[in-house]
C-alpha positions in Angstrom: -3.1 -5.3 -9.0 -3.1 -1.6 -9.8 -6.8 -1.4 -9.1 -6.2 -3.0 -5.7 -3.4 -0.5 -4.9 -5.7 2.4 -5.9 -8.4 1.0 -3.6 -5.9 0.7 -0.7 -4.9 4.3 -1.2 -8.5 5.5 -1.0 -9.1 3.5 2.1 -5.9 4.9 3.8 -6.8 8.5 2.8 -10.3 8.3 4.2 -9.7 6.2 7.3 -9.0 9.0 9.8 -11.9 11.0 8.4 -14.2 8.1 8.7 -13.2 7.3 12.3 -13.6 10.9 13.3 -17.1 10.9 11.7 -18.0 7.7 13.5 -17.0 9.2 16.9 -18.7 12.5 16.2 -21.9 10.5 15.3 -22.3 9.7 19.0 -23.9 12.4 21.1 -22.7 12.4 24.7 -24.6 13.9 27.6 -23.3 16.1 30.5 -22.6 13.1 32.7 -20.3 11.6 30.2 -18.6 15.0 29.5 -18.1 15.3 33.3 -16.5 11.9 33.6 -14.2 12.6 30.6 -13.1 15.8 32.2 -12.2 14.0 35.4 -10.3 11.4 33.4 -8.2 14.1 31.6 -7.5 15.8 35.0 -6.3 12.5 36.3 -4.1 11.7 33.3 -6.3 8.8 32.3 -7.3 7.7 28.8 -11.1 7.1 28.3 -12.7 5.0 25.7 -13.7 7.0 22.6 -17.4 7.8 22.0 -17.4 5.3 19.2 -16.1 2.5 21.5 -18.5 3.5 24.2 -21.4 3.3 21.8 -20.3 -0.1 20.6 -20.2 -1.4 24.1 -23.6 0.0 24.8 -25.0 -1.6 21.7 -23.4 -5.0 22.6 -24.8 -4.9 26.1 -28.2 -4.1 24.7 -28.0 -6.8 22.1 -27.1 -9.3 24.9 -29.9 -7.9 27.1 -27.1 -8.0 29.7 -28.1 -8.3 33.3 -24.6 -8.9 34.7 -21.4 -7.2 33.4 -17.9 -7.2 34.8 -15.5 -4.4 34.0 -11.8 -4.4 34.5 -10.7 -0.8 34.8 -13.3 1.5 36.3 -11.5 4.7 35.5 -13.8 7.7 36.1 -16.9 5.9 34.8 -17.0 6.7 31.0 -17.1 3.1 29.8 -19.2 2.0 32.8 -21.8 4.7 31.9 -22.1 3.4 28.4 -22.4 -0.2 29.6 -25.1 0.7 32.1 -27.0 2.5 29.3 -27.1 -0.7 27.3 -27.9 -3.1 30.1 -31.3 -4.2 31.4 -33.0 -1.8 33.9 -32.3 -4.3 36.6 -28.7 -5.1 35.5 -25.7 -4.8 37.7 -22.2 -3.7 36.6 -19.4 -5.1 38.7 -16.4 -2.8 38.2 -12.8 -3.4 39.4 -10.0 -0.8 39.7 -6.8 -0.5 41.7 -7.5 3.1 42.5 -10.5 3.7 44.8 -10.3 7.5 44.3 -11.2 6.9 40.6 -14.1 4.8 41.6 -15.5 7.7 43.6 -15.6 9.8 40.4 -17.4 6.9 38.6 -20.0 6.8 41.4 -20.7 10.4 40.8 -20.9 9.9 37.1 -23.3 7.0 37.3 -25.5 9.0 39.7 -25.4 12.0 37.4 -26.5 9.7 34.5 -29.5 8.7 36.5 -28.5 5.2 37.7 -29.5 4.1 41.2 -26.7 3.2 43.6 -27.5 -0.5 43.4 -26.8 -0.7 39.7 -23.0 -0.8 40.2 -20.8 -2.8 42.5 -17.4 -1.2 43.0 -14.5 -3.5 44.0 -11.1 -1.9 44.7 -8.1 -4.0 44.0 -6.0 -5.8 41.3 -8.1 -7.6 38.7 -6.2 -10.9 39.1 -7.0 -10.8 42.8 -10.6 -9.9 42.4 -11.7 -11.9 39.3 -11.1 -15.4 40.9 -13.7 -14.4 43.5 -16.5 -13.8 41.0 -19.0 -16.5 40.1 -18.3 -19.0 37.3 -20.6 -18.5 34.3 -22.4 -15.6 36.1 -21.7 -12.8 33.5 -23.1 -11.8 30.1 -20.2 -9.5 29.2 -16.7 -8.9 30.5 -15.0 -5.7 29.4 -11.2 -5.5 29.8 -9.5 -2.2 30.0 -6.7 -2.9 32.5 -3.1 -3.7 32.5 -2.1 -4.9 28.9 0.5 -7.2 30.4 -2.2 -9.2 32.1 -4.4 -9.6 29.0 -4.0 -13.3 28.6 -4.9 -13.8 32.3 -8.0 -11.6 31.8 -8.9 -13.8 28.9 -8.6 -17.0 30.9 -10.7 -15.5 33.7 -13.3 -14.2 31.3 -13.8 -17.7 29.8 -14.6 -18.9 33.3 -16.9 -16.0 34.2 -18.9 -15.9 31.0 -22.1 -17.9 30.3 -22.3 -19.7 27.0 -23.1 -17.0 24.4 -21.5 -14.3 26.6 -19.1 -11.8 25.2 -15.6 -10.6 26.2 -14.2 -7.3 24.9 -10.7 -5.9 25.0 -10.1 -2.2 24.5 -7.0 -0.6 22.9 -5.7 -3.5 20.9 -4.3 -1.3 18.2 -1.9 0.3 20.7 -1.9 3.5 18.7 -0.8 1.7 15.6 2.1 -0.2 17.3 0.4 -3.6 17.2 1.0 -3.7 13.4 4.3 -1.8 13.4 7.2 -4.1 12.3 9.7 -2.2 14.5 10.8 -3.2 18.0 7.9 -2.9 20.5 7.5 -2.8 24.3 6.3 -5.8 26.2 2.7 -4.6 26.5 2.4 -4.5 22.7 3.9 -8.0 22.3 1.4 -9.2 24.9 -1.5 -7.7 22.9 -0.2 -9.6 19.8 -0.3 -12.8 21.9 -3.8 -12.0 23.0 -5.0 -11.4 19.4 -3.4 -14.7 18.3 -4.9 -16.6 21.3 -8.4 -15.3 20.7 -8.3 -15.9 16.9 -7.1 -19.5 17.4 -9.3 -20.4 20.3 -11.9 -23.1 19.6 -14.0 -21.7 22.4 -14.5 -18.3 20.9 -16.0 -16.6 17.9 -14.2 -13.3 17.4 -14.0 -10.1 15.5 -11.9 -6.9 15.7 -13.9 -3.7 15.5 -12.0 -0.6 14.2 -13.5 1.9 16.7 -11.4 4.0 19.0 -8.0 2.3 19.5 -9.4 -1.1 18.5 -12.0 -3.2 20.2 -11.5 -7.0 20.2 -14.7 -8.9 20.8 -15.3 -12.6 21.2 -18.3 -14.7 22.0 -17.9 -17.8 24.2 -19.4 -20.7 22.3 
């Protein structure tokens, strides 16, 4: 028991250093730096370099041709996804703020992607997703309203082909997900999401400790 406690203390002491090292391991180009600057100016939180690199790797592993993204932001996560997708792949990205999508257009262009590589759809995700094709996507990345997470999951199961992947960003909620104290509704919804994914018979899942937590699940 004492040996286990010592091991846990070592893990805790090294965790922040390890995460910082993992993010620093990823080299970002000028297009990504530009998109991050626009996000900061707009008061938006972008995926970490480590999370972006994980998304890029997953898209490449799937040889993804069709990806749906909930939450365009200023194009940071979308740039990573496009980098991992096939050269003829198309990213469909949804956001409630068209102005942000204009920043993303510029970021994608600066990263060297042709205009036809991304389809921008303004609007609420729960209004847009039902219009997308059943089984037509290799990967769905969810970085939208945490209160709508369970609805995103349901839509993703419909949108994904068998063997497709759904990812949710920010499931650690800055440590609040595992905090035993009273939490706001969005954190409670994230806990429901984690439970639903873990217990689903249609999904094979894992939780990656990158950025603020990346929940990934493959549709069987």
